[in-house]
C-alpha positions in Angstrom: 9.4 6.4 1.8 11.9 4.0 -0.1 14.8 5.1 -2.2 13.8 2.6 -4.8 10.9 0.4 -5.7 11.2 -2.7 -8.1 8.2 -3.6 -10.1 7.6 -6.5 -12.3 4.4 -7.3 -14.2 3.1 -10.7 -15.3 0.2 -11.0 -17.8 -2.0 -13.8 -16.8 -5.0 -15.5 -18.4 -8.4 -14.0 -18.4 -7.5 -10.2 -18.5 -5.4 -10.2 -15.1 -2.1 -8.4 -14.7 -0.2 -9.2 -11.6 2.5 -6.7 -10.3 5.1 -7.7 -7.9 7.1 -5.2 -5.9 9.8 -5.1 -3.3 7.7 -2.9 -1.0 4.7 -3.6 1.4 1.8 -1.9 -0.3 -1.0 -2.6 2.3 -1.4 -1.1 5.6 -0.7 -3.6 8.5 -0.4 -6.3 6.1 -4.0 -6.5 5.4 -5.3 -7.4 2.0 -7.4 -4.8 0.1 -9.9 -5.4 -2.6 -11.5 -2.8 -4.9 -14.1 -3.4 -7.4 -14.4 0.0 -9.1 -12.5 3.3 -9.8 -14.7 4.9 -7.3 -13.7 2.4 -4.6 -9.9 3.1 -5.4 -10.6 6.8 -4.8 -12.0 6.0 -1.3 -9.3 3.3 -0.4 -5.9 3.4 1.1 -3.3 6.0 0.0 -1.8 3.5 -2.5 -5.2 2.8 -3.9 -5.8 6.5 -4.3 -2.6 6.8 -6.3 -3.8 4.1 -8.7 -7.3 5.5 -9.0 -6.2 7.7 -11.8 -5.1 4.8 -14.0 -7.6 4.2 -16.7 -8.4 0.6 -17.6 -8.7 -0.9 -14.1 -11.8 -2.9 -13.5 -10.8 -4.5 -10.2 -7.7 -4.3 -8.0 -6.5 -6.5 -5.2 -3.5 -5.7 -3.0 -1.6 -8.1 -0.6 1.8 -7.3 0.7 3.9 -6.4 -2.3 1.5 -7.9 -4.9 -1.3 -6.1 -6.9 -3.6 -8.0 -9.1 -5.5 -6.0 -11.6 -8.4 -7.0 -13.9 -8.8 -4.8 -16.9 -11.8 -3.3 -18.6 -12.6 -4.5 -22.1 -10.4 -3.1 -24.8 -7.7 -1.9 -22.4 -4.2 -1.5 -23.8 -2.3 -3.8 -21.5 1.0 -2.1 -22.1 -0.3 1.3 -21.4 -1.9 0.1 -18.2 1.3 -1.5 -17.1 3.2 1.7 -17.8 0.7 3.9 -16.1 0.5 1.6 -13.0 4.3 1.4 -12.9 4.6 5.3 -13.1 1.8 5.9 -10.4 3.7 3.5 -8.0 7.0 5.2 -8.7 5.5 8.6 -8.3 3.9 7.5 -4.8 6.9 5.9 -3.4 9.6 8.0 -4.8 
C-alpha cells in the first residue's frame, strides 16, 4: 500500500461529488460502476471499503477518480469526510 494518499473533492451540479486521488483505485485500470450500496458490498476491495458510507446512491471509479451521486437530503460535507476517511483507512 501507499505511504500517503492525496484526495481532493469537487462538488458538481446535479448531486455529484467527484473525488480525485493520486492512486489507482481500480483493478487493471478497468472502470467500475455501482448502482447501489448492495452492489458496493459485492464489488472490488475499494468499493467494499466505501460500502459503509451512508448517502451514496451510485459510484463510478476510473483510475484515480471516483464520481458519487448522493441520495436525497445527504449532507455533502459529511459524505466527503466519510469517503475521505474510508479511503485513507483502506490505503494507509
